[in-house]
C-alpha positions as CSV (number, residue, x, y, z in Angstrom):
1,M,25.9,-68.0,-0.7
2,A,28.5,-69.4,1.8
3,I,31.8,-70.4,0.1
4,K,34.0,-73.1,1.5
5,I,37.6,-73.9,0.4
6,R,37.7,-77.7,1.0
7,L,38.9,-81.0,-0.5
8,A,37.0,-82.9,-3.2
9,R,38.0,-86.5,-3.4
10,G,39.0,-88.2,-6.7
11,G,41.1,-91.2,-7.4
12,S,40.2,-94.9,-7.2
13,K,39.5,-97.1,-4.3
14,K,42.4,-97.0,-1.7
15,R,44.3,-94.5,-4.0
16,P,43.0,-91.1,-2.8
17,F,43.7,-87.9,-4.7
18,Y,42.1,-84.6,-3.7
19,R,41.3,-81.3,-5.5
20,I,41.4,-78.2,-3.4
21,V,38.2,-76.4,-4.5
22,A,36.1,-73.3,-3.7
23,A,32.6,-74.6,-3.5
24,D,29.2,-73.6,-2.2
25,S,28.9,-75.1,1.2
26,R,25.5,-76.7,0.3
27,M,27.0,-78.8,-2.6
28,P,28.1,-82.4,-2.0
29,R,31.8,-83.2,-1.2
30,D,32.6,-84.4,-4.7
31,G,29.9,-82.4,-6.4
32,R,29.8,-79.0,-8.2
33,F,32.4,-76.5,-7.3
34,I,33.1,-72.9,-8.4
35,E,36.9,-73.1,-9.0
36,K,39.7,-75.5,-8.7
37,L,42.4,-74.0,-6.6
38,G,45.0,-76.9,-6.3
39,T,45.7,-80.6,-5.6
40,Y,46.7,-82.8,-2.6
41,N,48.1,-86.2,-3.1
42,P,48.4,-88.0,0.3
43,L,50.3,-91.0,-1.2
44,L,53.4,-88.9,-1.8
45,P,56.0,-88.5,0.9
46,K,55.5,-85.5,3.2
47,D,58.7,-83.7,2.1
48,S,57.6,-83.9,-1.6
49,E,56.8,-80.6,-3.4
50,E,54.1,-82.4,-5.4
51,R,52.1,-83.4,-2.3
52,V,50.2,-80.1,-2.0
53,K,50.0,-77.7,-4.9
54,M,47.9,-74.5,-4.6
55,D,47.3,-71.3,-6.5
56,V,47.9,-69.1,-3.5
57,E,46.7,-65.9,-5.2
58,R,43.3,-67.4,-6.0
59,V,43.1,-68.8,-2.4
60,Q,43.8,-65.3,-1.0
61,Y,41.1,-63.9,-3.3
62,W,38.5,-66.3,-2.0
63,L,39.5,-65.7,1.6
64,G,39.1,-62.0,0.9
65,Q,35.6,-62.7,-0.5
66,G,34.7,-64.4,2.9
67,A,35.3,-68.0,2.1
68,Q,35.8,-70.3,5.1
69,T,38.4,-73.1,5.1
70,T,38.1,-76.7,6.4
71,D,40.5,-77.8,9.1
72,R,42.7,-79.7,6.7
73,V,42.9,-77.0,4.1
74,A,43.6,-74.5,6.9
75,R,46.6,-76.6,7.8
76,F,47.9,-76.5,4.3
77,L,47.5,-72.7,4.2
78,E,49.4,-72.4,7.6
79,A,52.3,-74.5,6.2
80,A,52.4,-72.3,3.1
81,G,52.4,-69.2,5.2
82,V,49.2,-67.8,3.8
83,K,47.2,-68.0,7.0
84,E,48.0,-67.3,10.6
85,K,48.5,-70.4,12.7
86,T,45.6,-71.0,15.0
87,E,45.7,-72.8,18.4
88,R,43.7,-76.0,18.3
89,N,42.4,-77.2,21.6
90,N,40.3,-80.4,21.8
91,P,40.8,-81.7,25.3
92,K,38.1,-84.3,25.0
93,K,39.6,-85.9,21.8
94,G,41.4,-88.7,23.7
95,T,38.7,-89.5,26.2
96,P,36.6,-92.6,25.6
97,G,32.9,-92.4,24.9
98,K,30.1,-92.9,27.3
99,K,29.7,-96.7,26.6
100,A,33.4,-97.3,26.9
101,Q,33.5,-95.6,30.2
102,E,30.6,-97.8,31.5
103,R,32.3,-100.9,30.3
104,A,35.5,-99.8,32.0
105,E,33.6,-99.2,35.3
106,E,31.9,-102.6,35.0
107,K,35.3,-104.3,34.4
108,A,36.8,-102.5,37.4
109,A,33.9,-103.5,39.7
110,K,34.2,-107.2,38.6
111,A,38.0,-107.1,39.2
112,A,37.4,-105.7,42.7
113,D,34.8,-108.3,43.5
114,A,37.0,-111.1,42.3
115,A,39.9,-109.7,44.4
116,E,37.6,-109.5,47.5
117,A,36.3,-113.0,47.0
118,A,39.8,-114.4,46.7
119,A,40.8,-112.6,49.9
120,D,37.8,-114.1,51.7
121,A,38.6,-117.5,50.5
122,E,42.0,-117.4,52.1
């Protein structure tokens, strides 16, 4: 059984509130979980102590059992000093998709044609 330490969403529409849980990776996001490990309230200011609360001992127990963390929970653990900070490298994150690149090429070609036609007209 693959265990994940992840966020389970609660709260109402446009008022998110998350539980940090240890769950089987096959279970749905807000579904059955093994243990509640803490809470995360993104509506609170970033410097608030109530924003992220975790039972660090239980998190370390689950990590010792081989549990994997999601990216967001890993960032919480790095901030708490539980986990080593890892270098994240996603060089393609800011590049536009294939269709957007095609549209940009078409737009550049039209602009070049328009400039060439204007030069010929003069």
